[in-house]
BAVOPA-185118 format. One record per residue (C-alpha): residue in one letter; x, y, z. Coordinates in steps of 0.25 Angstrom, whole numbers, plus 5000, padded with zeros to 4 digits. Each point is the difference from the previous one (the first is absolute). Layout:
BEGIN
AXYZ...
This chain:
BEGIN
X500050005000X500650134996X499950135008X500350124992X500650125006X500750134995X501449945003X499949884990X500450074988X499950144994X499250014987X500150134993X498750074999X499650104990X499750145007X498950034990X499349875004X500250025014X499350145000X498949944991X499849895010X499950105011X499050094993X499149874997X500149965014X499650145005X498950004990X499549875005X500150045015X499250134998X499049924992X499849915013X499950125009X499050074992X499249884998X499849995015X499550145000X499149984989X499349895008X499950085013X499450114991X498949914996X500450004985X500449855000X499449895009X501349925004X501550014998X501149905001X501450054996X501449964996X500850105008X501349945006X500249904989X500450104989X501549974999X499949854999X498950014990X500950094991X501149905001X499149894996X499450084989X501450024994X500149854996X498649984996X500049974985X499050004989X499249875000X500249995015X498849995009X499750055014X499049945010X500150095012X499150075010X499550135004X501350085004X500749994987X499750144994X501450044999X500449884992X498850024991X500450154998X501549954997X499649904989X499250114993X498749925002X499350105010X499950155000X499750085013X498850054993X499549864998X500449975014X499150105005X498949974990X499949865007X500050065014X498850084995X499449884993X499950064986X499249914991X500750034988X501049904994X500850124994X500150075013X500249875008X500549894991X500249905012X498649985004X499150114995X499750045014X499649865004X501149985010X500550085012X501350074998X501349935000X499549894991X500850004987X499949934987X500450024986X499149984988X500449874993X498850014990X499650094989X498650065000X499549884991X500549905010X501249954992X501449995007X501050124999X501449964998X500449975014X501549984997X500150144997X499350055012X500350015015X498949925006X499250005013X499049895003X498850065007X500150025015X499149945010X499850045015X500149875007X501349995007X500949904993X499049984989X501050054989X500949885003X499249894992X500050074987X501450055002X500449854999X499249994987X500650124994X501449955003X499649864995X499650054987X501550054998X500449865002X499149944990X500350114990X501549975002X499949855000X498949964991X500450014986X498650004995X499850145006X501250074993X499050074990X499250075010X501050125001X498850095003X500049945014X501549965003X501450024995X500449865002X499650005015X501050115004X498950075008X500050015015X498850005009X500250105011X499249995013X499850095012X499449975013X500050065014X500849935011X498749965008X499349944988X501249904999X499249935011X498949964991X500049864994X499950054986X501450065002X500649875005X499349924989X500550094989X501450015005X500149845001X499449984986X501050104994X501149935006X499649874995X499750054986X501250094999X499450124994X500550144998X499250075011X500550115009X499350025013X500250135008X499650015014X499850145005X500349985015X499650125009X499949915012X498550005002X498749954994X499150125003X500250005015X500649865002X501549995001X500949904993X500249915011X498549965000X500049974985X501349934997X500949895006X501350075004X499350134997X500650004986X499549944987X501449994994X500549935013X498849904999X500349974985X501549985001X499749854996X499650054986X501450054997X500649924989X501349935000X501049924992X499249885001X498550055001X499150094992X499350115008X500050155002X500950115001X499650085012X500550145002X499850105012X500250154998X499650125007X498950084994X500850145002X501349954994X499950054986X501349934995X499749875007X498650004994X500650024986X501049895001X498949905006X499150034989X501049994989X500549875005X498649945002X499650044986X501249944994X499849875008X498549994997X500150044985X501249924996X499949885009X498549995003X500349995015X499050065009X500550115009X499450065014X500550145003X499750035015X500050155000X500150045015X500050135008X498950054992X499150115006X498650044998X499950155003X498550015000X499749875006X499149894994X498950084993X499150125002X499249915010X500950035012X501350055005X501349925003X500350095012X499049915007X500949885000X501450044998X500950055011X500650145000X501449944997X499549924988X499350124994X501350085002X500849894993X499050004989X500250154998X501549994999X500049874991X498950044991X500649964987X499950144994X500750075012X501149904998X500050014985X500150155002X501249985009X500749914990X499950104989X500550115008X501249915006X500349964986X500050144995X498949974990X499250125004X500050115011X498950005010X499550134993X499949934987X499349885006X499050105007X499750064986X499749864994X499149975012X499250134998X499949974985X499649865003X498950045009X499550114990X499949894989X499349905009X499050115004X499850054986X499749854995X499149985012X499250124997X499949974986X499549865003X499050065010X499550104989X499849894990X499349915010X499150105006X499650084988X499449884994X499149985012X499750155001X499650014986X499049885003X499550075012X499850134993X499249934989X499249935011X499750135008X499650074987X499049894996X499449995014X499850155001X499349994986X499149895004X499750075014X499550134992X498949914994X499749915012X499050005011X501249965009X500950124996X500450035014X500549865003X500749994987X500650145002X500549955013X500749884994X500650084989X500650105010X500549905010X500749934988X500650134995X500650035013X500749865002X501550015003X500949914992X498849924994X500049864995X499149934990X499249945011X499650145004X499550044986X499349874997X499449985014X499450144998X499449984986X499449875005X499350075012X499550114990X499449894992X499349945012X499450135003X499650014985X499349865000X498650064998X500450114991X499750004984X501149934992X500250134992X500550075012X501049905005X500549944986X501250084999X500549965014X499649854998X500850004987X501250065006X500049905011X499849894990X501350044993X500750015014X499649865003X500649954988X501350085002X500149955015X499849864995X501250014992X500850085011X499749905011X499549874995X500549974986X501149904996X499749895011X500149914988X500750024986X499350114991X501049964989X499849914987X500649895008X498950005011X499449865001X498750054997X500550034986X500749874997X499349934989X499449865004X500449884992X499149875002X500749875004X500049904989X500149855000X500549894990X499049894997X501049915007X500350095012X500649915011X499550005014X501150055009X500350045014X499650145003X501450035004X500549964986X499150114994X500750105008X501449944997X499750014985X499650155002X501250035008X500949934990X499450094989X500250135008X501449965003X500349974986X499350124994X500350125010X501550015005X499550105011X499149895006X500649935012X499449925012X500649995014X499549955014X500249895010X500249874993X499750064986X501349964994X500649875001X498849925003X499150094992X499150055011X499349915010X498949974990X500949984988X499550114991X501450044997X500649865000X501249994991X500050154996X501250045008X500849894993X499550054987X500150155002X501050025011X500150055014X499850144997X498649984994X499549895010X500650035013X499949945014X499950105012X500249985015X498750015009X499850155000X498750044995X500150155002X501350014991X499549904990X498950114997X501150115001X500949924991X498850004990X499650155002X501450054998X500249914987X498750054995X500450145002X501249984991X499249954988X500049855003X498849915001X500249925013X499149895006X500250005015X499449875006X499450005014X500049855003X498650005007X499050105001X500049995015X501550065000X499650124992X499850075014X501550015001X500050094988X498750075001X500650135005X500950014988X498949964990X499050105006X500950125003X501049994989X499549924988X498550025000X500150155001X501250034992X499350044987X499050085008X501050075009X500950054989X498750034991X500549914989X501550045002X500449865003X499649864998X500449865004X499249894993X500449895009X499249875000X499949945013X499649854999X499549925011X499049895004X498949995010X498649955004X499849865003X501149905006X500249965014X500150085013X500150135006X501250054992X499849944986X498550024998X500050155000X499050094992X500250135006X499450074988X499350115007X501350055006X500750004987X498850074993X500150115010X501550015001X500449994986X499250104992X500950044989X500349854997X499249904991X499549885008X499849884991X499349875006X500049904989X499249875002X501049924992X501450004994X499550034986X499350135005X501350035008X500949994987X499050094993X500150105011X501649995000X500050034985X499150125001X500850055012X501349994992X499450104990X499550095011X500850105008X499249985013X500549925013X499149885003X499849895010X499649864994X499549905010X500049864994X499149895005X500949925009X499249874998X500050024985X501449964995X499749854998X498650024995X499949974985X499850114989X500250004985X501350064995X499750134992X500550004986X500450155001X500650005014X500850124998X499050084992X498649995007X499750125010X498950005010X499350135001X500150055014X498750055007X499149924992X499249895007X499749874994X498749925001X500449865003X498549955000X498750074996X498849995008X498750075004X499849995015X501150065007X501450064996X501249965008X501250094999X501449945004X501449984996X501249905001X499949875007X498550025003X499749994986X500149855000X499349995013X498850084995X500049924987X499949875008X498950065008X499250044987X499949864996X499449975014X499150124999X499549964986X499549875006X499250085010X499450094989X500950125002X500750064988X501150095004X500950094991X501550005004X500950124997X501549995002X500450155002X501549964996X500650135005X499650075013X500850134996X499550044990X498649945003X499049994989X500350124992X498849984991X499049985011X499649864994X499649945013X498850095002X499549954987X499949865005X499350055013X499050064991X499749864995X500049925013X499650125010X500949935011X501550005003X500949935009X501550045002X500949895004X501449985003X501049955010X500450135007X499550035014X498650065002X499950144995X501349984992X500049994985X498549964999X499650135006X500950074990X499349934989X498750035005X500350155001X500550004986X498849934994X498850045009X500450145002X500950044989X499349924989X498650035006X499649865001X499250035012X498950054991X499949864993X500049915013X498849925005X500849945011X501050065010X501449994994X500849905008X501549965002X500649875003X501450015006X500949915009X500150005015X500650125006X501249925004X501049934992X499849854997X500449895009X501049904994X499549884992X498849984991X499150015011X500650135004X499750054986X498649954999X499550065013X500850134997X499750044986X498849994991X499749864995X499149954989X499049975011X500150145006X499750064986X498849914997X499450035014X500250154998X499450004987X498949915004X499650095012X500050124991X499049934990X499249945012X499750155003X499550024986X499249884999X499849925013X499049904994X501049964988X501250015009X499649955014X501050025011X501149905001
């Protein structure tokens, strides 16, 4: 483990560069100081800043090349300034939540300040040339949440370097020479995601540099409560590589020592870039002059001595001393730069505020004028004038103030003639459309690569199509994807050598190599992160979670990073990762999971596909490979050995997503279901038919999207009854489907019976076939539920059982 100090060696540093760095550091510091004041003045809701970390980030930025990627956290403003991917004006635009992509390109005002991102996509959703850009993946707030995708960003470089089939994709990589740079606070290294990613990067030997900004605290909690030995570098000494073992390089450097920081990052960049060895840089003696955030003051928990030390060893104070000592500049010259930096930061802050506030003030003026106009014609003029006057006096108005006032004015006007209020209503309608775009667009792709725009291709069969195990259909599909698209790769636990636990990749690692079909260790969080990072860099990964029950490990990363990526960048980034897993019926508490409701509520922004067999699954995979949206595909765990016909066009047929399929036509009652329940209900239909009940069975096929053409309600118009059946807990996915059909599709108006659900028990299934039978819906359960519904309709024809 190397410790860098100013005595190691003397590197000649350019005077112009030193003064430029000082100017940038001071601009960033003043932006932090001003940002805090803006919050306290009520012009922004919350603030979190990067003061105290300026020097280390400037050093890091110097060795960050085109094509490199950052996965960091909310204190990296100086770094983003230094690589030219953030201006102070854009920085303040985010603080104010400016909804313009032009003003705030990272998130269009959707994220609080300090959440950085570059725009990887053109306006039409196509990729920019990432090799010619300095790139930042989109930040998330959860501590250590950046680490899983950091691994994937670095893993992509390994693939681009070692997989010869990827050499043509120069838009995404220059031969795998890109480094993935991660940053994290010292306290966040206590998180499991940090340790999992660190271990995985050491195993994979990928070009990943992790900088730990160590200010000694995690909000108010000191290091001794966070980290064994009170030092992450001491704790991770065992990672240090040696002559016999691969591992990390681990550097320790002081956050106020300019020369040592420069040497540390120079060496780290060389090692990672040239040798593809991960590096941990523990930046110690970092300060945080304004405390954690605008939520409180660090004077509450730091001693007087500590505060005095932080003032003396503030990196900018030390940098100033260094420049004077080295006779780079006089104190007066540095004071002048400081004053200029402060003036520049203020000018950019004011410009950002002007752009942000003027847009809303214009809307306010329009609203006030329209309300006053209608007040002059209304019988409620006094109330309307009061609303207009109150709105016009609002200090630092936000859109809520404007729209809320207009809505309340329309309430008052509810009994007035349409001619009086039409202009105000029209204005409000236009604002609704604009605000839908500002605050709710881009949850899913809006490009030509959206799954909704992928042309469907019917499955075809030869006359002599053989009956094969379902897993062989998948194997043929994956074989075709690997052969036809060099960007496609699959990885996960047991996916490689044995071809996954259900053999859908059997023999494919031997055919295509370990870079295409890869085993991983048991680490669900970073399997997903590996996929996110690779997808962010233009690859088409399939990350496997071995069983659906294990997806809980990775749920936060799926929800807080992948699912909302396209939304929180307003179409600026995409990661079309396919997450493959298997679930529903098997045996026992941890291998029979169907937590679909949890996934539906957590993963808006992803597609959720629930094929009933492997032919359906293959068609979905073919569609997803043409799409640019992330997806979760849940195969039926008990379907791999069931016989299916082998499609003739295994690589060409594409299933339309969001389009239910009618499996059986009937007239008495509609059953809406998916996945493994389809076979249960088909078997029940045979029994019900013998009782004189004719059911219609609909397989929704995908839950996100769900029946985009509202076809299910057409079935209910015919049967006038509906049952929603699945294996989730009561109130889970069955309740979701009911809301989509009964409320959204207005099926309520066509029902002659109460809509019903049939779900599993609230607990997970006990082990054994009996555990399954008494926990999840059986054929008998379906028959009795449907029969009871028909008994209510016609008790004479269907007497109680």
